[in-house]
N, C-alpha and C positions, 0 to 999 in steps of 0.2 A: 642791303645787297643780297644778290642771289646766292644760293648755296654752292659753296665751293665743291668742285669735282672731287669726288672720293674714288680712291683706289679699292676697287670691290674686293680684290683678293686679300687685302689686309687691313681693309678700313682705314688707311692712313690717308691723311688729306693729300689731295693732288696739287699740281702747281698753280692752275688757272681757274679763275672762276667759271662755272658752267655758262655757256652760251656767248662767251667774249674770246673764243680762241682767235677767231679772225681779226677782232680788235687788237688783241695781243700781237698777233703777227704783224699788222700794219704798223703798229706802234714801234715794233722791233725794227722795222724799215729805217726808222729816224736814226737808231743807233749806228746803222750803215752810213747814213747820210752825213751825220756830223763829223764822222772820222775824216771825211774827205778833205776839209779845208784845214783840220787840225794836222794831217800828214802831209798835205801840200805845202804848208808853211815851212816844213823842214827843207823841202826842194828850193823854196824861194829864198831861204838864206843863202845857200850855195849860188843859185842864179844870180841873186842881186849883188853878191860880191864881184860877180863879173858884169853884168849889165848896167848895174848903178854905180860900179866902182866904190862900194861900201867896205869897211874892214869889219872884224869880228864884233868889236864893241858896238859898232852902227847897226849891224844885223841883229843884236839883241833886242832892238825895238819892235822886230816882227813878232816873236812870241809875247813881248810886253803889251802890244796893241790887241792880240788875241784874248789874252786873259783878262786885260783891263777891261774889254768889252763885257767878259762875263761878270766882272766884278761891279761894273757899274749899272747892268740891267738885271741883276739877280734878285735884288728886293723889290724893284717895280714888277718883276715877273711873277714873284711869289704872291705879292698883293692883288696883281690882276687875276691870277688863278684862283685865289681865295674868293674873290667876287664873282667870277665870270665861269669858273671851271678849267678843267685839263684841256677839253677840246679847243675852247677859244683860244686858250694860251698857246696850244701847239700851232693853231692855224697862224695866229700872229707872228709867232717865231719863224715859222717858214717863209712868211712875206718879207721878214727882215733879210733872213739868210739869202732868199733870191736876189733882193734888191743889192746886197753888198757884192753878191758875185758878178751883177751886171756892170756895177761900178769899175770893175777891173779893165773894162775897154778904155774908157777915158783915161784912166790911170796909165795903162801901157802906152797909149799913143802920145801922151804928154811926157813921160818919163819922169814923173813927180813922185818921189818917194813918200811924201805926206799924203797923197791920194791914195796910195797903195795901203798905207797904215790906215786911212780913214775907212776904206772899204773893208779891210780885216776887222776893225772895230765895230762896223755895222753887222758884218757876218757873225760876229762873236756875240752881239747882243741877241740876235736870233737864236744862236745856239744855246744862250742861257735859258730862254724860254722853253726851248726843246729838251733840255737836260733836266730842268727842274720838273716839267710836265710828264716827260717820259719816265724818269727813274722813279718818281714818287708815284705815279700811275701803276707801273709795274709792281712795285713794292706792295701797293694795295689790292692788287688784283688776285687775291688768293689768300690761303691761311698764312698767318705771320710765322709760323714755324718753317715754312719752305721760301721766305722772302729773299734770303741770300742766294739760294739756288735759283729762284725764279730770275732774281735781277742778274746773276752771273750768266745764265742762259741767254737773256736778251742782250746783255753786253758781249756776249760771244760773237755777235754779229758785227760789232764795232770794229774789230781789227780786219774784218773782210773788207769793210770799206777803206780801212787803212792801207790795205795793200792794193786796193783799185787806185786810191789816191796817188801813192807813191809810184805805182806802176805808171800811171798816166804821166806824173810828173817827169819821170825818169825817160820815158819815151817821147813825149811831146813838148816838154818845156826844155830839158837838156838837149843841146845840138851836138854835145862831144867836142865842140871847137873850143879849145882852151889855149890860145896864144901865149907864148913866153914873153918876158919883158922885151926882148930883143924883137920878137914879131909885132909886138904893140907899137914900138917905136917906128917900125918900117911902116905900119898902116897909118901912123899919124904923119909921117913924112909925105905920104900918098894922098893924104886927106880923106881916107876912107874909114878912119877909125870911128867917127860919130855914126855912119851908117852902120858899121858892125854893131855896136852897141844898141842902136835901135832895133835892127833885126832881132837881137837876142831878146830884147825886151818885149817885142811883139809876139815872142813865143808863148807869152804867160797867159793872156786873155781868153783864147779860145776855150782852154780846159774849164774855165771858171763859168763861162757862159754856158756851156753845154750843162754844168753842174746846176746852175739857176734854173736852167729849163725843166731839169728832171725834178727839182724842188717842187716847181709850181704844179707839175702833174701830181706829185704825192699829195700836195696840199688839196687839190680837187678830190682826190679819193677819200682823204680823212674827213672832208667837209661832208661827204655823203654817208660816212660809216657811222654806226650807233655806238655811243659810249654809255657805260653804266652810271649811275648815280652813286658816288662813293659816300657811304655813311660813316659816321664816328661812332665807334664802341667807346663807351665811357668807362671811368674807373670802377662804376658799380656794375658794369657788364651789360647795360641797357644801350640801345641805339638812340642817339638823340643829335639834335644840330646844335654845335657849340662854334664859337669864334676863337680861334687862337689868338695867342699875343706874344710878342717878342719877350716880355718880362718873364712869362711862365717858362719859355726855353731854357732859362739859366737855372732852373731847377734840376735839369737833367745832365749830370757830369758826363755820362757817356756820349751825349750829343756834342757838348763843346770838345771833349776829347776827340771825337771824329773830326771835327774841324781842324784841330790841330794836326791830326794824322794825316788828313787829306791835303792840308797845305803843303805839307813836305813831300807827300807822294806826287802831287802834280808838279812840284819843282824837280824831283828826281825823274820822272817820266820825260817831261819837255826838255829838261836840260840834256839828258841822255839822247833823246831823239833829234833834237835841234842840231846837236854837235857831233853826231855819229859820222856823217860824211867827212866833216872836217877831221875827226879823229882818225878815220881810216886812211884819209889822203896824206895826213902827217906822219903815219906810221907804215906806209906801204907805197910801192910804187904805181897804184891804181889810179885810173882817170875818174872823172866825174860820174860817167855812165856806169863804170865798174863799181864805184864806191856806192852808187844809187842802189845797185843790187843788193848790198849789204842791208840798205834801208828797207827793200822789199823783204828780204829774208827775216828782218827784224819784225815786220808786221806779221809774217806767217807764224813766227814763233809766238807772238802775241795772241794770235788766234789759237794755235794749238794749246797754249797755255791756259786760256779762257775755257776752252771745251774739256781739257783733261781736269782742270781744277773743279769744274761744275761736277763731273763726274766722281772726283775724288771726294767731294764735300758729302756724298751719302755714307762715307765711312770716317771720316776725319772732320772735327768741328771747323768750320769756316774761320774762325779768328785764329785757332791753333795753327792751322795751315798758313794763314798769313804771316804769323809770327815766324815761323820756320822759314818761309820763303824770303823774309826780310833779312834773317840771318845768312842765309845762303847769298844774297845780293850783296851784303857788306863784304863778304870775302871776294866775290867776282870783281866788285869795283876796285878792291885793293890789287888784284892782279892787273887790271887795266891801267892803273896809276904806275905801279913799279914795273909793268911790263911794256910801257911805252918808250919811245926814243928819248923823251924828256927824263922818265924815270931812270932809264939806263944810265944817262949823263950825270944824274945826280947822286944816284945810289949805287949803281954798278952790281946789281943782284944777278945779272946774266938772263934775266926773263925776257928781255927784248929778243935775245937769240933764239929763244924756243919759237918755232914757227909751225904753222899748219898750212896744208893746201887749200887754195881756193878752186872749188869745182868748176871744170869747163875753162879755166883761164890759163893754166900753166903757171900761175903766180903762187908763191907761199906768203903768208902775212904771220906777223907775232901773234901769239896766243892771246896777248891783251884784247885783241879786236874781237876775237871770239868771246872772251869773258864778258867785255862790254854787251856784245850782242845778246848773249844768253841772259843777262839781266832782266831782259824785256819778258822772256818766259815766266821767269818768277814775279815780276811785277803784275803780270795780268790780272790776277783776281783782286788786286789792291783796291781799286776804286770802287767796284760795285760792293765789295765786303765792307769797306769803310762806311760807304753810304747806307746800305741796309742796316749796318749795327748802330749807326748814329740815328736813324729813324724809328728805331724800337720803341714803342710805348708812348710816342709823342701825342698820338689821338688827334685832337682838333689843331694842334700846334704844327702838324706835318708839313703842310704846304710853306709856312714861313720857315720852319727848320730846314726843309730842302733848299729854300732860296739861299740861306746863309751857307749851306754846305757847298752850294755850287758857287758861292762867292769865294770860297778857299782856292779856286783855280787861280786866283791872283797869286798864289805861291810859285805856280809854273812861270808867271811873268817875272815877279821879282828875283826869283833863285836862278832862273836862266839868265836874266840880266846881270846878275852877280857873277854868274860864271863867265859870261863874255868880258865883264870888267877884270876878272882875274888873270885872263890871259895877256893884259896889258901891263902887268907888274914886271918889274925888271927880272925878278928870278924865275917868272914863268916863261919868259922869252917867247911870248906869242903862241905857246903850245896850250892845247885845250886839255891835255892829260891833268895837270894839277888841280884845275876847276873840277875835276870829278870827285874832289873830297865833298862837295857839295851833295850829290847823291848819295854818298856814303852817310854822311851824317843823317840824311833823311830817313834813310832805312832803320837808323838806330831809333829814330823817333817813333816809326811805324811799328817796330817790334814791341816798344813800351806800351803803345795803345793795345796791340793784339793780345799780349800776355797780362797786361795790368789795367788799363784805363778804359776797356770796352764793357764792363759788366753793366747792364742796365740798372740805374738808380734814378731815385725821384718818384713823384706821383705817376708812375707807369700806367698806360691805359692798356687794358687787356684787349 
């Protein structure tokens, strides 16, 4: 590998291998791109409750399809890249990503939920290739001592994509037309309700077609860009070609600890984001477009948290910072649960009456909404920090280790599906607030990994 860029003023290793800054920048674009379908899924949950007449439990299959695609394609992606390299894997992932986006057109015209789920599954398969390739490539593109900072920097562009995705969904997918039950009955009597549903459904596909087109343009650029050959440093300190194995991976407790932590983190992230609009509307008088504004603010906080945490890591150890953030989020989720309308009815603590103004609307909303919103700031560093920590010292096992780490995204599917099911229990009374116990539990696991389970162990490669 080429020498890592050195900081000449203090002789400390720089972030990126010399000669590959443009390659790093282009790969960083992928972090932006894969955020788009991930955050648009949160918009689709609310949209399909209207246009496809789904309930909360049924919409749980949207995040499930997304993360199940990751789960099914992660190991094949890791094996593919172990054989063909990062560049080929990334290009194949972009092809799948674009193909899934274009499938939204027939899904929208036929109003078939199964087709939407299939398109999301194909997109997710492509994203599995991109996440394994981009994350592990960025980790390896410089000195190992700066891997967490380097990955957090690249991941900082992921929430920018999320902001763009949510903004596009709010502006172009949401119509703002939310008929009441009485108005729906009138439309049915006039025979225009099906036309209304079809019009709402057709609002979905143009955004995805545009994304698919952009993805193909980026694929063309990557195809023309030079990638370095990543060599493996052995335990003895020499560079050599080795093949990794799944069996060898289980000699690294910090790696499978990262899988557990990542599983629960993705459940917390996806569960919170998927049901944020629902939580806001259940606990305030805001409409779907105004509630969608909270999802945009959510992604802004995610972006700010990533950049701020990357800077703070120069002074605070990344894993210690993640542990503190996890503890803060446990407290914030507790406020969101007890400060909800459901929490007030069950426990009567008075937190629901504590309100804060919403800028530019004239409305005030319970503090629990802001508490849930700010969990996103503190969760911002968790994915890249978990990933980089789990990958430390894996040597030739890195690509396979990355593939299973990405498989842990199934946690987002299973735990968000569990949250949707919790709302159906009698004591939950269709409220999403009690389901927030799932993210709270996830942050306990993340704190354990940050403070206890993350120390590199096993036959660590230098």
